[in-house]
N, C-alpha and C positions, 0 to 999 in steps of 0.2 A: 504494500500500500504506500509506504514511504517513497519507494522508487517511482511509483506511478505519479505521485504528487510532484516529485522533483522533475520528472519528465514533462509533466503538464506545465509546470512553472517555467521550465526552460523554453518550451515551445511558445508559450505566451510572451515571454520576454523577447525571443527571437522575432516573432511576428510584429510586436510593437516596435522593435528596433528597425525592422525592414520598412514598416509603414512610415517611420519618421526619417528614414535615411534619404539622402539626396538621390535623385534620379539622373544618371549621366547619359549623355548622347554623344558618342564619339564618332567622328566622321573623318575618313581618310580620302584624300584626293590624289589621283594620278592624272596630270594634265596631258593633253595631246601634245605631240612634238611641235606642232605649228603654233601653239599658244605662246605669244611673246611674253618676255619678262614684264612688260608694262601691263598686259592683260592679267597676268597672274597676280601682280601687285594690286591691281584694281579689285580682284576677287578677294584677296586677303583683307583689304580695307573695307569692302562691302560687307563681308561676313562679320567683322567687328562692329560695324555700324548697325547691322541687323540685330545683333544681340542687345543693343541699347534701345531698340524700337519696340521690343515685345516684352511686356511686363513680367511674364512668367519665367523669363531667363534670369536666373539668380547668379550665374557665374559663366565666364567665358575665358578660355585660354586657347592658344594655338602656337604652333611652331613647325619648323621644317625638320625633316629627318636628318639626324646626325649620328645614327647608329653605325658602328664599324662592322656590324655583323653581315650586312648585305642581304638581309632577309625581308626587305620592305616591298618586294614584288613590284617595284616601280612607283609605289606611293611616296610622294614627296612631302605632303602636308597633312598635319593632324590638327583637328579642331575638337575641343572638349567643351560642350555646352551643358551646364548644370541647371536642373530644375528642382523645385522643392519635392515634386512627386511626379508620377506619370501623367496626371491631369495637366500639368504644365506643358509637357511635350505635346499632348493632344490639342492644346490651344495653339502651340507654336507651328506644328506641321501644316495645317490648312490656312494659317494666317496670311493675309494678302501680301505683307512685306516679305515673308518667307518664300511665297510662291513667285514673287517678282525676282528675288535673289536667285532662285533655282533657274528661272528662265534665262538670266544672264550667264549663269554658270554652265549649264548643259552643253552649249556649243564648244566649250573649251575642255571638257572632261573626256578623258579616255575611259577611266574607271573610277568608281566610288565604292567605298566599303563603309557600312554603318553598323555600329555595335551600341546597343543600349543596355545599361545594367543599373541595378540598385546597389549603391555603395555599401560595402560590408567592412566591418572593422574587426 
């Protein structure tokens, strides 16, 4: 009985923590070879501006690949967008500002990879 109560308490604590944990949206870009450095810089700037335009975005970071491992499969850029919860992402994705950004981005992209996760500690 004691172990059952401990297991239940652990499960409830884990669920509460997951519900309170930040929701992360990680996006990797591989640009087309014909995308100019100026076009890529414009996308970098536009993504940063986008994060400021949508209230559900709680954090934004980005950078270019500097790994010496050579395992990036051609992806050069990583963007990390943080939301308080999944509902924040659900507002962000169909938002008119996000859709306008995607329209500018698509012609320059060769490949994109998106991973969403609930932050664990």
